[in-house]
C-alpha positions, 0 to 999 in steps of 0.5 A: 500500500503506497503512503498518502504522500505518494498517492497525493504525488499521483493526484498531483501528477494527474490534475495538477497541484493547484487543482488538487488543492482547489478541489479538496473539501474539508469537514466543517468545524466541530463547533459548527456541527454540534450547532447545527439544528436537528431540523437541518440533519433531517433535511439533508437526510431527506435531500440525499434520499430523494436525489438517490436514483433521480435527477439532482437538479430536479430536487434542487428546483423543488427544494423550496417546496420540500421545506414548506410541505415538511414544515421546515423539517421540524423533527417533532412534527415530522415524527408525528406525521399520521396517515392523512398527512401521507395521503396529502403528501403524496398528492403535493406537487411541491415535492417528488411524490414518491410514497416509500421516500416520503414515509422515510422522512417520518422515520428518520425524523423518529430516528434523530429525535432519539438520537437528540434525546440521548445526546442533547442534540444530533449535532452532539452525537455526530461530534462525538462519533470517532472518525476512526470508526467510520464505518460504524457510523455507516452501519448505524445509519444503515440499521436504524435509519431508513433509506440511509445505506449505501452512498446515500448515507455517505452523501449525508454525512458529507453534506452535512459537513461531518468527516467522511470518506465516500466509497465512489468508483474512483475512491474504490478503484484506488483501494483496489490498486493499493491491494486493500480490497479486490472489489467495492467493499460490501462484507464486514471484513472488506469494510474494516480493511478499508477503514484501517487504510484511511486510519493509516493514511489519516495518521501519516498525513494528519488530514482528514478522512474527507480530504483523503477521500478526495485525493484518492479520487483524483489519483486514479485514472 
């Protein structure tokens, strides 16, 4: 497995140092994440769920309608949605009328409500989660959340500013090239190997998972 400096050099060779530096992404400061209102986490979850397998630009254009239809994603109100609300929402032309995804808003509101109750806010929970067990956080989102498995959960964390890596095709190709995995990681063993590789590069470089993920993506043809 190459060192992070070697992978950085590959990315610079491909893109040029100026572009690598310009396109690097960084996690938000922990204090900013901790102060994020719970409704913004639910909004980001919902946006990622509706964008999955759909045209992102359409969802972006309709987003003000989503905010209005779901009462600003207030987790208390969304957790209490009942059958009449769902009947109204599946006919609401301001949003994408996808029944299971609409139902996921209520279920994820309940999930976030539980987290907020136990940790004093969803932001505090995400801040306290150790970066060296990011895979564990993805597993929790998949098990306790709704429609938050795979890349959806990864994009939710990235768009929320939480230190994260996204197992995009390019990142997976770099991991394969480094002998970390033989294919896209799905087994617990492969996921642990991926986490171990990121932890190793993080210790070497002092950079965040977010930065390392972007450099890996830029390093591959």
